[in-house]
C-alpha positions as CSV (number, residue, x, y, z in Angstrom):
1,X,-10.5,7.7,-12.7
2,X,-13.6,9.8,-12.5
3,X,-13.1,12.6,-15.0
4,X,-16.0,14.5,-13.6
5,X,-13.9,15.4,-10.5
6,X,-11.7,17.5,-12.8
7,X,-14.2,18.9,-15.3
8,X,-14.8,22.2,-13.5
9,X,-18.3,21.3,-12.2
10,X,-16.8,21.1,-8.7
11,X,-15.0,24.4,-8.9
12,X,-15.6,26.8,-6.0
13,X,-15.9,30.4,-7.4
14,X,-17.6,31.4,-4.1
15,X,-14.6,30.6,-1.9
16,X,-12.9,33.5,-0.1
17,X,-9.7,33.2,-2.1
18,X,-11.6,32.9,-5.4
19,X,-13.4,36.2,-4.7
20,X,-10.3,38.2,-4.3
21,X,-7.9,36.6,-6.8
22,X,-7.9,35.4,-10.4
23,X,-6.6,32.0,-11.7
24,X,-2.9,33.0,-12.1
25,X,-2.8,34.3,-8.5
26,X,-4.3,31.1,-7.2
27,X,-1.9,29.0,-9.3
28,X,1.1,30.9,-7.8
29,X,-0.3,30.4,-4.3
30,X,-0.6,26.7,-5.0
31,X,3.0,26.5,-6.3
32,X,4.4,28.3,-3.3
33,X,2.5,26.3,-0.7
34,X,3.1,22.9,-2.4
35,X,6.8,23.6,-2.7
36,X,6.9,24.7,0.9
37,X,5.3,21.5,2.1
38,X,7.3,19.2,-0.2
39,X,10.6,20.6,1.0
40,X,9.9,20.6,4.7
41,X,12.3,18.5,6.8
42,X,11.2,14.9,7.6
43,X,10.5,15.5,11.3
44,X,7.6,15.9,13.7
45,X,7.9,19.7,13.4
46,X,8.1,19.5,9.6
47,X,4.9,17.4,9.5
48,X,3.1,19.8,11.8
49,X,4.2,22.8,9.8
50,X,3.1,21.1,6.6
51,X,-0.3,20.3,8.2
52,X,-0.7,24.0,9.2
53,X,0.0,25.2,5.6
54,X,-2.5,22.7,4.3
55,X,-5.0,23.8,6.9
56,X,-4.6,27.4,5.9
57,X,-5.2,26.5,2.3
58,X,-8.3,24.4,3.2
59,X,-9.8,27.3,5.2
60,X,-9.2,29.9,2.5
61,X,-10.7,27.7,-0.2
62,X,-13.2,25.5,1.7
63,X,-13.4,22.8,-1.1
64,X,-16.6,20.8,-1.4
65,X,-16.0,17.8,0.9
66,X,-17.2,14.9,-1.3
67,X,-15.3,15.7,-4.5
68,X,-12.2,16.7,-2.5
69,X,-12.2,13.4,-0.7
70,X,-12.7,11.5,-3.9
71,X,-9.7,13.2,-5.5
72,X,-7.7,12.7,-2.3
73,X,-8.4,8.9,-2.5
74,X,-7.0,8.8,-6.0
75,X,-4.0,10.8,-4.9
76,X,-3.4,8.5,-1.9
77,X,-3.1,5.5,-4.3
78,X,-0.5,7.3,-6.3
79,X,1.4,8.3,-3.2
80,X,1.4,4.7,-1.9
81,X,2.6,3.4,-5.3
82,X,5.5,5.9,-5.3
83,X,6.5,5.8,-1.7
84,X,6.0,2.1,-1.1
85,X,9.5,1.0,-2.3
86,X,11.0,3.3,0.3
87,X,9.6,1.0,3.0
88,X,12.2,-1.6,2.2
89,X,15.1,0.8,1.6
90,X,14.8,3.4,4.4
91,X,12.5,1.8,6.9
92,X,8.9,2.2,7.9
93,X,9.1,5.4,9.8
94,X,11.0,7.3,7.1
95,X,8.7,5.9,4.4
96,X,5.6,7.0,6.4
97,X,7.1,10.5,6.8
98,X,7.7,10.8,3.1
99,X,4.3,9.5,2.4
100,X,2.6,11.9,4.8
101,X,4.5,14.9,3.3
102,X,3.6,13.8,-0.2
103,X,-0.1,13.4,0.8
104,X,-0.2,16.8,2.4
105,X,1.3,18.4,-0.7
106,X,-1.2,16.6,-2.9
107,X,-4.1,17.6,-0.6
108,X,-3.0,21.2,-0.8
109,X,-2.8,21.1,-4.6
110,X,-6.2,19.5,-4.8
111,X,-7.7,22.3,-2.7
112,X,-6.5,24.8,-5.3
113,X,-7.6,22.5,-8.1
114,X,-11.2,23.0,-6.8
115,X,-10.9,26.7,-7.7
116,X,-9.6,26.2,-11.3
117,X,-11.5,24.9,-14.3
118,X,-9.4,23.0,-17.0
119,X,-10.1,25.8,-19.5
120,X,-8.5,28.3,-17.0
121,X,-5.3,26.4,-16.5
122,X,-3.6,27.2,-19.8
123,X,-4.3,31.0,-19.7
124,X,-3.4,31.0,-16.0
125,X,0.0,29.4,-16.7
126,X,0.6,32.0,-19.5
127,X,-0.3,34.7,-17.0
128,X,2.5,33.7,-14.7
129,X,5.0,33.5,-17.5
130,X,4.9,29.9,-18.6
131,X,5.8,29.6,-22.4
132,X,2.7,29.5,-24.6
133,X,3.6,26.2,-26.2
134,X,3.9,24.4,-22.8
135,X,0.8,26.0,-21.3
136,X,-1.2,25.1,-24.5
137,X,-0.1,21.4,-24.3
138,X,-1.0,21.2,-20.6
139,X,-4.3,22.8,-21.2
140,X,-5.1,20.2,-23.9
141,X,-4.0,17.5,-21.5
142,X,-6.5,18.7,-18.9
143,X,-9.2,18.5,-21.5
144,X,-8.4,14.9,-22.4
145,X,-8.9,13.4,-18.9
146,X,-11.6,11.1,-20.1
147,X,-9.4,9.7,-22.7
148,X,-6.6,9.4,-20.1
149,X,-8.9,7.3,-17.9
150,X,-9.6,5.0,-20.9
151,X,-5.9,4.8,-21.7
152,X,-5.2,3.8,-18.0
153,X,-7.8,1.0,-18.2
154,X,-6.2,-0.3,-21.4
155,X,-2.8,-0.3,-19.7
156,X,-4.1,-2.1,-16.7
157,X,-5.8,-4.7,-18.9
158,X,-2.6,-5.3,-20.8
159,X,-0.7,-5.6,-17.6
160,X,-3.2,-8.2,-16.3
161,X,-3.0,-10.2,-19.6
162,X,0.8,-10.3,-19.2
163,X,0.3,-12.0,-15.8
164,X,1.4,-9.1,-13.7
165,X,0.0,-9.0,-10.1
166,X,0.3,-6.6,-7.2
167,X,0.1,-2.9,-6.9
168,X,0.5,-0.5,-9.8
169,X,4.1,0.7,-10.0
170,X,5.6,4.0,-11.2
171,X,6.3,2.4,-14.6
172,X,2.6,2.2,-15.4
173,X,2.0,5.8,-14.2
174,X,5.0,7.0,-16.2
175,X,3.8,5.2,-19.4
176,X,0.3,6.7,-18.9
177,X,1.7,10.3,-18.6
178,X,4.0,9.8,-21.7
179,X,1.1,8.6,-23.8
180,X,-1.1,11.4,-22.6
181,X,1.6,14.0,-23.4
182,X,2.1,12.6,-26.9
183,X,-1.6,12.8,-27.6
184,X,-1.8,16.3,-26.2
185,X,1.0,17.4,-28.4
186,X,-0.7,16.1,-31.5
187,X,-4.0,17.6,-30.6
188,X,-2.4,21.0,-29.8
189,X,-0.7,20.9,-33.2
190,X,-4.0,20.2,-34.9
191,X,-5.7,23.1,-33.0
192,X,-2.9,25.4,-33.9
193,X,-3.1,24.5,-37.6
194,X,-6.8,25.2,-37.5
195,X,-6.3,28.5,-35.7
196,X,-7.9,27.2,-32.5
197,X,-5.0,27.2,-30.2
198,X,-5.2,28.1,-26.5
199,X,-6.5,31.5,-25.5
200,X,-4.4,34.3,-24.3
201,X,-3.0,34.9,-20.8
202,X,-5.1,36.0,-17.9
203,X,-3.5,39.2,-16.5
204,X,-2.5,39.2,-12.8
205,X,-4.0,41.7,-10.5
206,X,-2.6,43.5,-7.4
207,X,-4.6,41.1,-5.2
208,X,-3.0,38.1,-7.0
209,X,0.5,39.4,-6.3
210,X,-0.3,40.1,-2.7
211,X,-1.8,36.7,-2.2
212,X,1.1,34.9,-3.9
213,X,3.6,36.9,-1.9
214,X,1.8,36.1,1.3
215,X,1.9,32.3,0.5
216,X,5.5,32.5,-0.5
217,X,6.4,34.3,2.8
218,X,4.4,31.8,4.8
219,X,6.2,28.9,3.1
220,X,9.6,30.5,3.6
221,X,8.9,31.4,7.3
222,X,7.7,27.9,8.0
223,X,10.9,26.4,6.5
224,X,13.1,28.7,8.6
225,X,11.2,27.9,11.8
226,X,11.2,24.2,11.2
227,X,14.9,24.1,10.3
228,X,15.8,26.2,13.4
229,X,13.8,23.8,15.6
230,X,15.2,20.7,13.8
């Protein structure tokens, strides 16, 4: 994994949404739209509605194409690994529908990721009411992406030495996340003991609340329309 794609050098502070909102507002917008896409019915209308929500996010943010496509390629691999088993249990069409919905949700989240630096994530989470302990751990995890990539390579090497073949399964990804979480907890504790814990919350503005409410209403309206058509 290329850690540079997540180190904040590809953030878009000049995007329209970034100019009118702060990090907590954009985080809430991201959560509302991603949930709206992820819970859309698996139908043609649902896929179209999800694509419209993603398109709206892409227009408002206008992420830099090259780093966005690089991140989306990584996300696609994860989606294929997670959705692949459904091909044998529910059939090709249902598996493709699930994969498409997951990919659109991931693409929307990656659009918003282009507007957030890792150092902003913890304070932004605290700004929307996430407990300080959890936001601090996640903030530390974001700062450890380089080590996460190295840990992933070690896991793949160990898997290869055991004679495993084929695609990476959810077990490898889960193991990677668990190890990253444990390391982040230890580092967060060390920072706390040294008095260097995560910074305070970023206060939400009126524009943040308006943008988040607009995204939530768009997601809800989309759900209602799709279910009525479905």
